[in-house]
N, C-alpha and C positions, 0 to 999 in steps of 0.2 A: 686098469690099463689104458682105457680110452682117455681118461683125464690127463694122464702123463703125455700122451700123444698130442692132445690139444694144447697143453701147456707148452710143449716143445715147439709146436707150430706157431703159437703166439710170440714166443721169444724169438724164433727165427724171423718172423715177419717184422717184429720191432727192430731187430738188428739190421735187416735188409733196408728198412726205411731210413734208419739213422745213417747207415753207410752211404746211401744215395744222397741224403741231406748234406753229409760231409763233402760229397763230391760237387755240391753246388746246384743240384737239380731242384727245380721248382716243385710245388705240390702237385700240379697238374701232370708234369712229366713223370713223377714218381707213381702217381695213381695209374697212369696209362701203362707204365712199364710193369707194374705189379698186378694190374687188373683189380684194383681195389678202389673204393670210393675216395674222392678227394677229401671229404670230411674226416676220414680215418687218418689220412696223412697229416691233415691240419692239426688234429688232436695230438698225434705223435710229436709234431714239431713243437707244440706248446709245452708238452711234458718234457721234451728233450731240453728245451731252453731252461726250464725250471730245474732239471737235474744238473745241468752244467753250472747254473748259478749257485746251487748249494755246494757243488764240488769245489768251487773257487771261493767259498765263504771263509772268513778268517778262522772260524772254529769248526770247520766242516768235519774234521776228524775227531772232534770232541776232546782233543788233547787238553785244552784249557780247563775243561770241566773236571778232569782228574785231579787238578791241583787247586781248585777253587775252594775258598772257605765256605761257600754256600752249598757245596756238594752234599747231598743227602746220603745217609748210610745205605749201602747197596748201590743204587744208581738213581739218577735224577737230580733235580735241582730243588733246594730247600730255601731259595731266596725269599719267597713269600713268608714262610714260617719264621724266619730269622729277622726279617725287617718289617713285616706287616705291609709291604708294598708289592704291587704286581711288577714282575720283571719287565713285561712289555716287549719282549723280543724272543725270537726263536733261538734255541740253543746254538744253532750254527752261526748266528750273527750276534751272540751274546756280548753285551758291552758292560756287564755288571761284574765281571771276573775280578776277584781280589785274591791275592796269594794267601793260602792257608798258613796260620801262625803256628 
C-alpha cells in the first residue's frame, strides 16, 4: 500500500513540475515554490524535453512499423536479420521503413 502512495506522490510531483514549466517558470522558481532541490527540477526539465521530442517524432505512434516489410513476427524490428545491416536509428525516428509487399 505504501508503494502505491509513493508512486502517486512521484507522479503528482512530476505533473506539478511540468505544469509550472509550461507556465514559463524557471527551475529556481519551481524549486522554491515546491520546496524541492533545483537539481530535481533540472532533471525533470531534461526528461520533459526528451518526452516531447519523442511525441513529435515522425513515427512516435509506431504506426509505420505496423506496415513495414521489416516488421518481425509479433512485435519489433527485423531489419538487421533481413539486411545484415544495423538500422542505426530509434523506432520513433526510423528512416528504413518500406511498405510490405
